Backbone bond lengths (Angstrom), bond angles and torsions (degrees), N, CA, C in turn:
res aa  C-N    CA-C-N  psi(-1)  N-CA   C-N-CA  omega(-1)  CA-C   N-CA-C  phi
1 M - - - 1.560 - - 1.527 106.25 -
2 T 1.346 109.55 129.45 1.508 116.56 174.69 1.530 113.86 -70.48
3 S 1.407 112.42 126.51 1.436 114.75 179.55 1.531 109.52 -77.28
4 R 1.370 115.24 165.80 1.445 119.07 -177.92 1.508 113.21 -60.72
5 R 1.354 112.70 -37.46 1.557 120.71 178.70 1.486 109.86 -58.84
6 K 1.385 112.09 -56.74 1.450 116.48 177.12 1.454 119.34 -58.15
7 F 1.368 116.61 -35.85 1.425 119.89 173.94 1.498 113.43 -63.72
8 L 1.325 117.69 -41.61 1.425 120.66 178.38 1.505 110.07 -65.83
9 Q 1.350 120.26 -36.43 1.413 124.18 179.34 1.498 108.80 -67.85
10 L 1.261 117.67 -39.20 1.472 120.16 -179.19 1.623 109.89 -66.71
11 G 1.310 110.33 -40.23 1.492 117.37 -179.97 1.578 107.67 -62.13
12 T 1.368 112.67 -44.29 1.539 111.76 178.69 1.534 112.29 -61.35
13 F 1.294 115.48 -44.29 1.480 114.83 -178.61 1.506 112.03 -63.01
14 A 1.327 111.15 -37.89 1.573 114.19 -178.51 1.527 112.63 -62.44
15 S 1.422 112.40 -36.11 1.472 117.30 -178.33 1.511 109.44 -70.19
16 L 1.295 121.68 -18.47 1.421 123.69 -177.21 1.572 112.34 -101.13
17 A 1.304 118.13 -3.21 1.404 122.71 -177.76 1.461 111.27 -66.46
18 P 1.343 122.81 144.09 1.411 125.74 -178.44 1.495 111.02 -62.40
19 I 1.319 118.64 129.89 1.471 119.69 172.45 1.487 107.52 -144.13
20 T 1.319 115.76 158.22 1.498 118.03 173.18 1.607 109.84 -136.23
21 K 1.295 112.17 135.68 1.422 117.79 -175.68 1.516 112.36 -146.06
22 L 1.206 118.15 170.97 1.522 123.84 179.28 1.571 107.29 -113.62
23 F 1.316 112.25 132.49 1.553 116.86 169.34 1.526 110.05 -129.62
24 G 1.292 114.32 120.01 1.492 123.18 179.13 1.555 107.05 55.66
25 G 1.287 118.09 36.71 1.477 119.23 173.72 1.549 113.87 82.45
26 N 1.311 120.39 -0.18 1.380 123.06 175.89 1.456 112.61 -105.46
27 P 1.304 121.26 138.39 1.476 120.93 175.48 1.409 114.42 -71.76
28 I 1.414 113.39 130.09 1.486 121.52 -179.57 1.580 105.91 -122.37
29 A 1.293 116.71 116.88 1.382 117.08 179.53 1.532 111.59 -105.13
30 A 1.320 121.37 133.76 1.398 120.60 177.67 1.584 103.43 -118.87
31 T 1.352 112.88 124.18 1.489 116.93 -173.90 1.561 106.93 -155.80
32 T 1.284 115.22 155.46 1.546 122.20 175.37 1.522 106.67 -88.29
33 K 1.290 119.45 -8.04 1.495 123.57 -175.58 1.509 105.43 -80.88
34 P 1.351 114.81 170.15 1.507 116.69 176.22 1.494 111.87 -64.43
35 V 1.382 116.30 150.27 1.418 123.78 173.64 1.529 109.31 -140.74
36 V 1.257 115.47 136.63 1.517 122.37 177.85 1.572 105.04 -130.76
37 I 1.309 113.60 130.24 1.507 119.14 176.51 1.541 106.90 -131.44
38 S 1.329 114.01 143.25 1.479 118.25 -179.21 1.594 111.90 -150.92
39 T 1.213 117.37 159.70 1.484 124.21 -173.43 1.473 112.53 -82.74
40 W 1.366 112.25 148.03 1.517 123.84 173.59 1.614 113.24 63.81
41 N 1.322 110.69 177.41 1.415 120.28 -179.48 1.556 115.32 -61.12
42 F 1.301 111.10 -35.32 1.592 115.86 -178.90 1.597 106.53 -72.93
43 G 1.322 119.92 -7.05 1.381 121.21 170.08 1.442 115.58 -57.26
44 L 1.401 116.67 -35.00 1.446 122.57 -176.14 1.508 108.96 -57.19
45 N 1.344 118.04 -51.13 1.518 122.33 -177.88 1.492 110.13 -68.78
46 A 1.376 116.81 -35.93 1.495 118.03 176.32 1.474 112.24 -61.48
47 N 1.388 113.76 -42.45 1.487 115.35 -179.08 1.491 112.56 -65.62
48 V 1.325 119.65 -28.62 1.415 122.49 179.78 1.484 109.30 -61.04
49 E 1.384 118.35 -47.18 1.490 123.85 179.79 1.547 108.06 -63.75
50 A 1.281 117.78 -46.91 1.491 124.06 179.85 1.423 110.89 -55.88
51 W 1.383 117.30 -46.18 1.434 122.60 -172.52 1.553 110.37 -68.31
52 K 1.331 119.02 -26.92 1.514 119.88 173.74 1.485 113.10 -58.15
53 I 1.249 115.64 -33.86 1.596 123.41 176.01 1.497 110.06 -80.82
54 L 1.304 117.85 -50.77 1.429 117.40 -173.36 1.555 110.72 -71.22
55 S 1.286 123.97 -30.83 1.463 124.76 -179.41 1.462 111.43 -74.47
56 T 1.271 120.64 -9.74 1.436 120.78 177.58 1.636 111.50 -114.04
57 G 1.379 113.89 18.47 1.437 120.31 174.46 1.473 112.21 85.96
58 G 1.313 118.22 15.43 1.490 120.93 -176.97 1.592 108.97 -79.47
59 R 1.307 113.82 169.71 1.519 126.26 -175.82 1.470 109.71 -74.44
60 A 1.302 114.22 138.33 1.467 116.69 173.25 1.504 113.92 -58.48
61 L 1.256 119.92 -32.95 1.512 119.15 178.10 1.504 110.05 -59.34
62 D 1.339 115.43 -46.31 1.483 114.70 -179.18 1.589 112.62 -67.47
63 A 1.301 112.47 -29.56 1.470 116.66 178.86 1.546 115.51 -68.21
64 V 1.360 115.25 -41.81 1.406 119.79 178.31 1.588 112.31 -69.23
65 E 1.261 112.25 -36.74 1.574 114.45 178.11 1.509 104.51 -66.36
66 A 1.327 122.37 -53.42 1.479 122.73 -179.48 1.494 111.56 -52.24
67 G 1.381 119.33 -43.10 1.385 120.69 -179.11 1.484 115.18 -66.35
68 A 1.358 117.68 -41.79 1.402 125.59 -175.97 1.645 108.54 -65.23
69 R 1.254 113.99 -33.50 1.442 119.79 -174.63 1.656 111.41 -72.27
70 V 1.288 115.41 -15.59 1.522 118.47 -178.44 1.629 105.98 -68.26
71 P 1.310 121.25 -62.76 1.449 119.52 176.91 1.522 115.47 -60.09
72 E 1.365 114.80 -33.49 1.458 117.81 178.59 1.605 111.04 -59.32
73 G 1.290 114.42 -35.66 1.481 119.05 -177.45 1.519 113.81 -91.34
74 D 1.274 117.98 5.32 1.523 122.52 -174.75 1.505 108.48 -96.34
75 P 1.292 122.17 108.36 1.491 119.88 -177.39 1.492 113.71 -70.22
76 K 1.369 117.71 -3.71 1.460 121.03 -177.95 1.477 110.84 -91.66
77 E 1.414 114.70 -12.96 1.464 118.19 178.06 1.537 109.81 -92.11
78 T 1.322 110.41 119.03 1.532 116.93 -170.83 1.478 113.85 -91.06
79 S 1.378 118.55 6.01 1.460 119.06 -176.45 1.523 110.49 -124.41
80 V 1.316 120.68 3.72 1.401 127.01 -178.24 1.566 111.84 -146.68
81 G 1.315 117.14 126.04 1.444 123.68 166.86 1.521 112.44 63.42
82 L 1.354 115.56 -143.67 1.475 121.82 173.63 1.439 112.03 -54.47
83 G 1.349 115.19 128.18 1.480 117.36 -177.09 1.533 115.20 96.32
84 G 1.366 114.37 -7.43 1.417 120.63 -176.99 1.554 109.53 -65.55
85 L 1.282 116.23 141.16 1.494 125.16 176.84 1.527 107.89 -61.87
86 P 1.319 121.13 136.99 1.395 122.85 -179.11 1.478 120.76 -78.89
87 D 1.290 119.63 177.63 1.570 121.49 171.67 1.570 106.47 -74.62
88 R 1.276 112.72 -176.21 1.521 114.73 -178.93 1.509 114.55 -69.36
89 E 1.325 114.74 -12.12 1.565 119.86 177.67 1.541 108.73 -97.32
90 G 1.363 118.68 7.08 1.385 120.01 172.98 1.558 112.76 80.25
91 R 1.305 117.80 20.23 1.474 122.50 178.63 1.537 108.77 -112.52
92 V 1.352 112.80 129.66 1.452 119.07 -179.88 1.621 107.68 -89.65
93 T 1.357 109.01 118.14 1.484 117.90 176.30 1.462 113.35 -115.76
94 L 1.314 120.30 136.44 1.481 121.36 -170.55 1.498 107.72 -117.69
95 D 1.316 115.02 146.26 1.498 122.86 174.14 1.485 111.50 -128.79
96 S 1.325 116.36 144.68 1.400 121.78 -177.73 1.452 115.23 -162.50
97 C 1.370 116.99 156.20 1.479 122.23 174.68 1.467 112.60 -147.91
98 I 1.294 116.90 166.84 1.498 121.43 -177.27 1.501 104.52 -155.84
99 M 1.403 114.31 148.46 1.448 118.24 -175.76 1.585 104.43 -152.69
100 D 1.370 112.54 138.21 1.498 119.85 -179.75 1.391 116.09 -105.88
101 E 1.358 118.66 -169.94 1.394 124.07 -174.30 1.557 115.82 -75.77
102 F 1.344 113.11 -12.73 1.434 121.91 -175.77 1.491 111.98 -101.02
103 A 1.341 120.74 5.30 1.457 132.51 -175.32 1.509 110.29 71.84
104 N 1.323 121.31 16.49 1.389 122.60 167.05 1.468 110.30 -70.47
105 C 1.333 119.37 143.17 1.452 120.66 -177.53 1.476 109.42 -155.00
106 G 1.376 114.20 156.28 1.468 120.65 177.14 1.454 110.08 -147.73
107 A 1.363 119.52 152.17 1.425 120.69 -178.36 1.593 109.97 -152.72
108 V 1.341 111.85 155.23 1.505 118.23 174.86 1.547 104.90 -138.16
109 A 1.354 112.24 151.47 1.431 119.59 177.49 1.525 110.28 -142.69
110 C 1.322 114.81 153.22 1.524 124.46 179.88 1.519 106.79 51.21
111 L 1.325 119.94 38.05 1.397 127.03 -179.90 1.636 105.39 -82.84
112 E 1.299 117.73 127.76 1.465 122.14 176.35 1.526 109.07 -112.62
113 H 1.314 116.59 161.71 1.448 126.41 169.12 1.564 118.52 68.89
114 I 1.365 114.79 1.77 1.521 118.47 -178.50 1.499 106.33 -117.82
115 V 1.341 116.68 131.70 1.465 114.86 -170.62 1.537 111.08 -84.13
116 H 1.366 116.33 -26.13 1.463 119.75 -179.49 1.504 113.72 -114.43
117 P 1.269 115.74 80.40 1.528 116.83 -179.92 1.497 112.92 -67.09
118 V 1.385 119.68 -24.52 1.470 120.98 177.71 1.531 111.54 -62.31
119 S 1.330 113.22 -32.25 1.514 115.74 176.58 1.506 113.43 -75.36
120 V 1.319 114.46 -30.45 1.526 118.73 178.87 1.547 103.20 -71.44
121 A 1.390 118.94 -42.73 1.452 117.32 179.21 1.496 113.12 -57.54
122 R 1.303 118.10 -40.04 1.440 122.80 174.96 1.520 111.79 -59.48
123 K 1.307 115.59 -42.77 1.524 120.02 178.09 1.547 111.33 -60.96
124 V 1.361 113.03 -38.19 1.492 117.28 -179.52 1.604 106.56 -66.48
125 M 1.251 113.49 -41.03 1.459 116.14 178.77 1.508 115.26 -64.13
126 E 1.296 113.55 -39.57 1.553 118.82 -173.94 1.513 111.54 -90.94
127 N 1.362 117.23 -27.35 1.572 115.35 -166.75 1.504 109.57 -120.98
128 T 1.210 120.20 8.89 1.536 120.58 176.41 1.546 110.74 -134.19
129 P 1.254 118.99 164.57 1.485 121.94 178.91 1.600 105.27 -88.97
130 H 1.233 118.78 5.21 1.527 120.80 -176.25 1.512 106.62 -106.13
131 V 1.415 111.30 170.25 1.380 124.51 171.93 1.468 115.44 -106.44
132 F 1.344 118.33 -33.25 1.490 125.27 -169.18 1.535 113.67 -134.29
133 L 1.385 113.63 123.00 1.450 114.58 179.99 1.645 99.99 -122.28
134 V 1.296 115.26 151.59 1.524 116.82 -178.89 1.517 108.07 -141.03
135 G 1.313 110.88 158.77 1.475 123.66 177.01 1.461 119.12 48.77
136 D 1.401 118.85 -128.05 1.381 122.11 -176.99 1.525 112.63 -66.58
137 G 1.321 115.47 -31.61 1.433 120.46 173.87 1.538 114.13 -59.49
138 A 1.257 114.81 -43.63 1.500 122.71 179.74 1.544 105.18 -65.37
139 L 1.367 116.26 -45.52 1.520 117.21 -178.78 1.551 111.12 -60.69
140 Q 1.357 117.28 -45.67 1.421 118.83 -174.80 1.511 109.20 -67.78
141 F 1.365 116.58 -34.09 1.465 117.15 174.98 1.545 111.44 -64.60
142 A 1.297 115.78 -41.77 1.396 121.07 -179.03 1.593 115.59 -56.73
143 L 1.416 107.98 -46.77 1.431 115.55 177.02 1.513 111.79 -63.47
144 S 1.342 117.04 -39.78 1.419 121.60 -179.28 1.565 112.73 -61.94
145 Q 1.338 113.34 -19.66 1.559 119.86 -175.33 1.527 106.43 -103.55
146 G 1.376 119.62 11.45 1.416 119.92 169.90 1.491 114.74 96.34
147 F 1.280 120.15 1.47 1.458 123.73 176.86 1.542 111.94 -69.05
148 K 1.272 118.86 144.46 1.461 125.18 179.83 1.409 110.45 -88.85
149 K 1.331 116.32 134.97 1.480 122.50 175.90 1.541 106.61 -83.62
150 E 1.369 114.04 127.95 1.501 120.29 -177.24 1.571 112.31 -139.87
151 K 1.260 113.14 163.09 1.534 118.55 177.13 1.518 103.83 -83.57
152 L 1.370 115.54 127.09 1.402 121.87 177.14 1.519 117.79 -95.32
153 L 1.301 114.17 -24.91 1.453 121.50 -178.33 1.479 112.58 -76.71
154 T 1.341 119.69 108.00 1.482 124.56 -177.12 1.503 107.92 -81.72
155 K 1.297 112.29 168.44 1.452 116.59 -179.59 1.526 111.14 -63.94
156 E 1.329 116.63 -37.61 1.420 125.34 -177.80 1.573 110.04 -62.24
157 S 1.377 113.57 -46.45 1.394 119.17 -176.66 1.493 111.42 -73.23
158 E 1.310 118.20 -33.14 1.461 123.25 176.95 1.542 108.47 -65.19
159 K 1.311 118.98 -42.05 1.483 123.39 179.21 1.527 108.76 -63.85
160 A 1.296 114.46 -43.65 1.460 116.84 179.95 1.521 113.37 -63.96
161 W 1.347 117.15 -35.72 1.457 119.84 -177.74 1.492 107.97 -73.94
162 K 1.340 119.78 -35.63 1.476 121.35 -177.45 1.565 109.19 -71.32
163 E 1.320 115.19 -29.24 1.447 118.51 173.15 1.515 110.12 -68.79
164 W 1.351 115.05 -38.46 1.441 117.19 -176.39 1.513 110.95 -68.57
165 L 1.350 113.25 -32.07 1.502 116.53 177.08 1.499 117.31 -58.14
166 K 1.294 116.13 -17.35 1.444 120.71 -174.82 1.590 108.77 -68.25
167 T 1.371 112.54 -35.71 1.452 114.29 179.67 1.599 109.81 -116.30
168 S 1.288 117.21 -25.24 1.410 124.79 -179.35 1.616 110.15 53.23
169 H 1.305 110.57 35.63 1.487 118.52 176.77 1.489 110.91 -79.02
170 Y 1.282 122.64 126.72 1.516 124.26 -172.81 1.506 105.59 -124.16
171 K 1.318 116.47 109.46 1.457 121.57 170.94 1.543 106.65 -161.26
172 P 1.339 116.66 104.21 1.450 119.89 -178.38 1.434 110.92 -60.18
173 V 1.292 116.19 141.08 1.476 126.22 -174.98 1.578 106.51 -108.87
174 A 1.367 117.96 131.14 1.433 121.00 -175.17 1.545 109.67 -63.81
175 N 1.341 111.87 132.06 1.482 119.27 173.63 1.475 115.66 75.92
176 I 1.323 118.94 2.60 1.456 126.21 176.43 1.522 104.46 -91.54
177 E 1.293 121.98 121.60 1.356 121.49 -168.77 1.504 115.00 -75.54
178 N 1.312 118.94 59.90 1.373 120.68 163.77 1.523 115.80 -113.66
179 H 1.239 113.24 13.55 1.488 120.76 174.67 1.538 111.26 -154.36
180 D 1.378 118.50 31.11 1.334 121.47 -178.66 1.535 111.06 -102.38
181 T 1.298 114.13 145.08 1.505 125.28 -174.40 1.417 116.01 -115.58
182 I 1.316 116.14 145.67 1.551 115.28 171.82 1.505 104.17 -93.81
183 G 1.314 114.11 109.82 1.526 123.56 169.15 1.449 106.57 -103.30
184 I 1.277 117.60 133.14 1.520 122.15 -176.07 1.561 110.70 -140.78
185 V 1.303 119.64 126.31 1.477 121.22 176.57 1.502 106.55 -134.58
186 A 1.415 112.58 147.80 1.477 116.37 -174.94 1.454 109.65 -145.24
187 L 1.431 112.33 156.40 1.491 122.64 178.98 1.517 100.70 -121.59
188 D 1.406 116.08 128.35 1.416 116.45 -176.72 1.563 108.79 -106.66
189 N 1.325 119.45 -178.79 1.449 122.68 -173.79 1.453 113.40 -64.08
190 S 1.396 118.49 -19.08 1.443 117.05 177.97 1.492 110.64 -89.34
191 Q 1.386 118.45 11.67 1.409 127.00 177.78 1.578 110.36 66.78
192 N 1.371 118.03 31.53 1.441 122.90 174.92 1.502 110.06 -105.30
193 L 1.302 113.41 151.09 1.441 123.00 -176.47 1.577 112.26 -112.24
194 S 1.343 115.64 143.74 1.473 116.58 168.63 1.559 106.33 -149.67
195 G 1.294 117.59 167.80 1.381 122.51 -179.53 1.468 116.81 -151.89
196 A 1.359 119.37 161.08 1.508 120.14 177.98 1.538 104.72 -151.67
197 C 1.357 112.29 157.85 1.398 118.98 178.57 1.520 108.20 -151.17
198 T 1.363 118.08 138.68 1.401 121.45 -174.10 1.504 111.02 -152.93
199 T 1.419 115.37 143.29 1.414 115.67 -175.87 1.558 108.77 -160.38
200 S 1.369 117.75 166.59 1.415 118.32 167.73 1.495 108.89 -106.29
201 G 1.356 119.06 10.68 1.407 119.65 171.49 1.438 115.44 80.48
202 M 1.335 118.41 -178.15 1.478 119.99 -176.20 1.540 105.69 -71.37
203 A 1.324 113.21 135.15 1.440 119.36 168.59 1.521 114.97 -53.16
204 Y 1.317 113.82 130.50 1.497 120.09 170.55 1.497 108.21 70.70
205 K 1.301 120.37 23.60 1.482 121.74 174.58 1.472 113.42 -65.11
206 M 1.339 115.98 164.26 1.453 119.58 177.87 1.547 108.35 -67.53
207 R 1.356 114.02 147.65 1.510 119.85 177.92 1.424 112.26 -51.99
208 G 1.310 120.83 122.43 1.450 120.96 179.06 1.504 115.93 96.34
209 R 1.404 118.35 -9.61 1.430 119.44 177.96 1.479 113.67 -59.71
210 V 1.391 120.92 134.82 1.401 126.54 172.42 1.509 108.93 -126.08
211 G 1.269 115.75 131.43 1.524 119.36 179.54 1.480 108.81 -95.44
212 D 1.367 111.07 -148.41 1.575 115.44 -177.11 1.522 112.67 -82.90
213 S 1.322 115.13 -24.41 1.472 123.18 -165.90 1.633 111.41 -46.60
214 P 1.224 120.71 -46.39 1.502 121.07 -177.81 1.539 115.58 -86.08
215 I 1.284 113.83 -4.83 1.560 121.74 -173.70 1.481 110.97 -91.52
216 I 1.376 109.55 111.32 1.508 114.00 172.19 1.522 111.26 -64.48
217 G 1.258 113.30 128.74 1.480 123.60 -177.98 1.572 110.86 102.22
218 A 1.295 113.90 -26.13 1.516 117.60 175.26 1.567 113.18 -86.74
219 A 1.309 109.31 -76.82 1.504 116.09 179.77 1.589 113.73 -81.74
220 L 1.357 115.93 -18.40 1.465 116.05 -178.02 1.501 107.76 -151.94
221 F 1.337 116.89 142.67 1.457 121.01 173.19 1.508 105.93 -157.38
222 V 1.248 115.86 140.48 1.551 126.90 -176.16 1.444 107.33 -131.68
223 D 1.362 119.82 121.06 1.424 125.58 167.65 1.563 107.36 -123.89
224 N 1.337 117.17 111.16 1.393 120.43 -169.81 1.532 113.11 -65.21
225 E 1.351 117.70 -16.99 1.366 120.23 -178.49 1.531 111.05 -87.11
226 I 1.308 115.77 -15.55 1.525 120.83 -168.51 1.592 111.13 -126.84
227 G 1.241 116.01 -61.53 1.451 123.80 -175.93 1.419 117.21 169.37
228 A 1.334 117.53 -171.69 1.439 122.98 -179.88 1.528 107.73 -139.87
229 A 1.382 113.74 155.72 1.417 123.66 -176.35 1.499 114.07 -144.28
230 T 1.268 118.95 147.54 1.519 119.19 172.27 1.552 107.26 -143.51
231 S 1.293 115.12 169.12 1.459 119.63 -174.04 1.624 111.72 -137.81
232 T 1.271 113.08 172.80 1.499 115.53 177.76 1.529 104.29 -157.72
233 G 1.289 117.45 160.87 1.475 121.81 176.91 1.573 111.63 114.57
234 V 1.185 115.92 -145.72 1.537 117.77 -178.05 1.549 108.45 -81.64
235 G 1.336 109.58 108.86 1.514 112.87 -169.49 1.591 116.44 -71.04
236 E 1.327 113.55 -20.13 1.480 112.72 179.07 1.562 111.62 -59.89
237 E 1.347 116.77 -35.10 1.473 119.72 -177.66 1.449 110.76 -79.07
238 V 1.387 120.35 -27.05 1.484 120.99 172.20 1.478 109.61 -68.21
239 I 1.357 119.04 -42.19 1.479 120.28 -177.87 1.533 107.64 -61.06
240 R 1.260 117.56 -40.41 1.557 118.22 -172.46 1.505 107.75 -60.48
241 I 1.279 122.00 -31.49 1.448 119.88 179.73 1.554 114.33 -107.36
242 V 1.263 116.78 5.79 1.463 125.50 -178.62 1.578 105.37 50.32
243 G 1.314 115.45 59.54 1.386 127.70 -160.13 1.512 118.23 -56.48
244 S 1.295 118.25 -51.18 1.497 118.21 -177.30 1.512 113.33 -72.10
245 H 1.377 114.41 -30.94 1.523 119.02 175.71 1.528 105.15 -65.73
246 L 1.313 116.38 -42.70 1.508 120.26 -174.74 1.596 105.07 -63.59
247 V 1.244 120.04 -41.85 1.468 123.12 -176.97 1.508 107.17 -59.45
248 V 1.419 117.14 -50.06 1.445 118.57 -174.76 1.587 109.63 -67.63
249 E 1.282 115.02 -37.07 1.487 114.21 175.56 1.467 113.86 -66.81
250 L 1.344 120.73 -30.74 1.492 120.58 171.32 1.429 112.78 -64.78
251 M 1.304 118.33 -34.29 1.447 122.39 179.36 1.533 105.40 -71.68
252 R 1.290 123.93 -37.29 1.465 126.29 175.08 1.444 112.09 -58.08
253 Q 1.367 118.66 -31.79 1.482 120.05 177.41 1.374 112.75 -82.90
254 G 1.376 120.62 6.43 1.524 122.12 175.50 1.490 115.97 101.26
255 N 1.417 116.26 9.20 1.436 113.95 172.22 1.421 112.65 -83.93
256 T 1.356 121.05 151.96 1.409 125.50 170.86 1.515 110.02 -63.88
257 P 1.383 118.06 165.70 1.410 116.50 173.48 1.561 114.83 -60.67
258 Q 1.337 114.43 -34.16 1.424 123.48 179.42 1.570 107.56 -60.17
259 Q 1.310 115.01 -55.79 1.392 124.13 -175.16 1.557 110.03 -62.07
260 A 1.311 119.20 -42.60 1.380 124.91 178.73 1.577 113.08 -59.97
261 C 1.388 113.64 -44.20 1.482 120.29 173.66 1.510 112.61 -55.16
262 E 1.404 112.35 -52.13 1.461 121.37 -176.08 1.652 108.64 -57.96
263 K 1.324 114.58 -43.85 1.529 115.12 -176.43 1.465 110.60 -70.16
264 A 1.361 118.65 -30.97 1.510 118.21 176.50 1.461 112.82 -66.13
265 V 1.377 115.48 -40.94 1.492 118.69 176.27 1.487 111.51 -63.93
266 Q 1.328 117.42 -43.28 1.431 122.60 176.51 1.557 112.41 -55.57
267 R 1.363 115.24 -35.21 1.413 119.47 176.98 1.557 114.09 -62.15
268 I 1.339 111.20 -40.25 1.416 117.73 176.40 1.472 111.49 -64.01
269 V 1.383 118.10 -47.39 1.444 121.85 177.23 1.538 112.06 -53.01
270 K 1.425 114.05 -44.44 1.380 115.66 -177.20 1.554 113.78 -67.53
271 N 1.407 115.86 -35.40 1.462 117.50 -177.29 1.601 107.01 -79.51
272 Q 1.329 119.82 -29.39 1.499 122.19 -177.46 1.526 110.65 -131.16
273 P 1.332 119.58 68.88 1.398 120.45 -174.11 1.600 114.36 -62.63
274 V 1.305 116.46 -30.88 1.517 118.10 -178.45 1.532 105.81 -88.51
275 K 1.373 120.42 -52.35 1.424 120.23 -176.41 1.571 116.11 -59.66
276 S 1.321 113.38 -31.16 1.467 120.05 -173.00 1.547 107.97 -69.10
277 K 1.362 119.21 -16.51 1.482 115.93 -178.92 1.535 109.38 -83.72
278 E 1.369 119.82 -7.76 1.415 120.22 -177.68 1.478 116.26 -112.39
279 I 1.451 115.43 -9.68 1.410 115.68 -178.55 1.474 113.24 -115.51
280 Q 1.307 118.02 177.60 1.522 121.06 178.62 1.530 107.79 -119.53
281 V 1.244 116.20 132.10 1.553 122.98 165.02 1.539 106.69 -139.04
282 G 1.253 114.86 135.90 1.481 120.00 175.05 1.429 115.53 -132.99
283 F 1.234 120.97 143.71 1.468 126.49 179.09 1.577 110.62 -118.31
284 L 1.291 110.58 146.28 1.465 120.88 179.45 1.471 109.23 -132.11
285 A 1.308 124.41 133.90 1.450 125.30 -179.10 1.488 112.73 -144.32
286 L 1.345 112.48 151.55 1.456 122.52 179.98 1.507 108.46 -139.78
287 N 1.377 115.04 128.04 1.454 115.92 -179.69 1.507 113.91 -99.80
288 K 1.289 117.91 -178.90 1.541 121.95 -170.24 1.488 109.62 -68.11
289 N 1.319 123.57 -17.33 1.477 124.62 178.58 1.389 111.25 -96.67
290 G 1.321 120.30 7.70 1.473 120.71 178.01 1.508 115.28 86.81
291 E 1.351 118.26 5.05 1.524 121.70 175.76 1.507 107.12 -76.79
292 Y 1.333 114.07 142.50 1.454 117.32 -178.91 1.474 108.63 -132.96
293 G 1.368 121.26 158.30 1.464 125.47 176.39 1.499 107.61 -155.28
294 A 1.269 111.06 161.71 1.526 122.50 -179.79 1.503 115.39 -148.91
295 Y 1.301 118.24 143.91 1.471 121.88 177.44 1.414 112.90 -159.79
296 A 1.348 119.39 147.64 1.457 123.67 -175.82 1.497 111.71 -138.50
297 L 1.338 115.92 172.23 1.452 123.89 177.01 1.547 110.64 -71.49
298 Q 1.399 115.89 -48.13 1.410 128.36 -175.86 1.461 112.08 -112.70
299 K 1.330 120.17 155.80 1.393 126.94 167.24 1.505 108.49 -59.72
300 G 1.385 116.37 153.39 1.430 119.64 173.19 1.530 118.51 105.09
301 F 1.382 113.71 -2.25 1.506 118.44 173.86 1.437 113.07 -80.93
302 S 1.316 118.84 111.19 1.448 120.95 -179.32 1.519 109.53 -104.55
303 Y 1.360 113.56 155.08 1.362 119.87 177.03 1.549 113.71 -149.04
304 A 1.272 120.04 154.01 1.470 119.98 -171.63 1.525 108.11 -117.83
305 V 1.401 113.71 142.51 1.432 119.06 -179.34 1.518 109.65 -130.81
306 H 1.273 116.61 132.10 1.491 122.54 177.66 1.490 109.47 -117.99
307 T 1.384 115.29 121.48 1.502 119.50 174.70 1.541 109.76 -132.15
308 Q 1.177 123.41 170.83 1.409 125.12 177.13 1.497 110.41 -68.35
309 D 1.325 117.68 -41.52 1.393 123.32 -173.37 1.505 114.25 -77.03
310 Q 1.301 116.63 -38.93 1.457 121.09 -175.53 1.509 115.12 -102.84
311 G 1.249 119.73 -9.94 1.463 125.01 -172.62 1.564 112.42 72.23
312 N 1.354 116.69 -151.53 1.467 121.10 -177.34 1.564 109.13 -108.77
313 K 1.353 109.46 114.80 1.436 118.18 -172.67 1.506 113.65 -130.92
314 L 1.350 116.00 146.49 1.517 120.33 177.50 1.491 110.72 -102.36
315 F 1.333 116.03 138.99 1.458 121.90 -179.44 1.503 109.38 -129.41
316 E 1.288 117.65 160.61 1.535 119.91 170.57 1.486 104.67 -113.16
317 A 1.310 108.27 133.34 1.534 117.36 -176.91 1.558 108.76 -76.23
318 K 1.365 110.88 152.24 1.466 115.09 169.41 1.470 109.49 -71.65
319 S 1.372 116.37 157.57 1.496 118.94 -176.26 1.482 111.14 -133.26
320 Y 1.344 112.60 167.19 1.478 116.78 -177.89 1.494 110.54 -78.55
321 Y 1.370 114.55 -41.33 1.462 117.28 -178.92 1.615 110.10 -96.94
């Protein structure tokens, strides 16, 4: 006869056993092995770097930082880091945040001249009593930590900006990578979660504009008891609902990552029924069991998932419209 203690132990092991299922057309993997998920097509390359750390027993925090640095350092990516399209004054300003399994977090915004803001955000988290540094203060801190001052505006981005100046027409277009973010969250072998988010923000934004990307609770939130979430798209609408925190809290209430992402998007539609038809916002979530989900306002939001069983794959999220 199985004792109550043995029954509970068996139940625990069963809940952690690797399974794969479909929810709402999106693949959801549950596994005790490492998982890393990230936004958009460039998430594939980000996942490769993150997986190098996760697959050798490394910490999720190190993995998400390494992953986020990939698009940051790619001059061909016009919405993140080096190569990012500038504000309407021709200045490239970067925003980023990072959060670990202990609820430690750091962020920078309107940071110029530094290729890897996600690493500066981590230094803010680890080496200061603060969470958030902005503008010149963030730059001076980065330089004090040994980061190199560099020119971020590439010839290609400068040419695009000068072409934009001819009309100065400002209207973000859904799924056109002038406002896309690399959001990345991971679960490591120790069952710990961490996440990072980094962007150059909307192309040709007003000087000083900051979206959701560096805001803990908006573009990124990690609760090591429950799960982690990140977002991409028009940050103003994510800020209005404190989107990633909302997704995690919905998971706390018993929703799957997929259901939580869907309900967060529905909240945006409810708040902005007209505007939501013209913009893009997407959410990506990962829970403590390694289940993941994604959902967006419009079709076209892609995300990358790397697991031991399935390898590194790109998926298109389901959408409200």
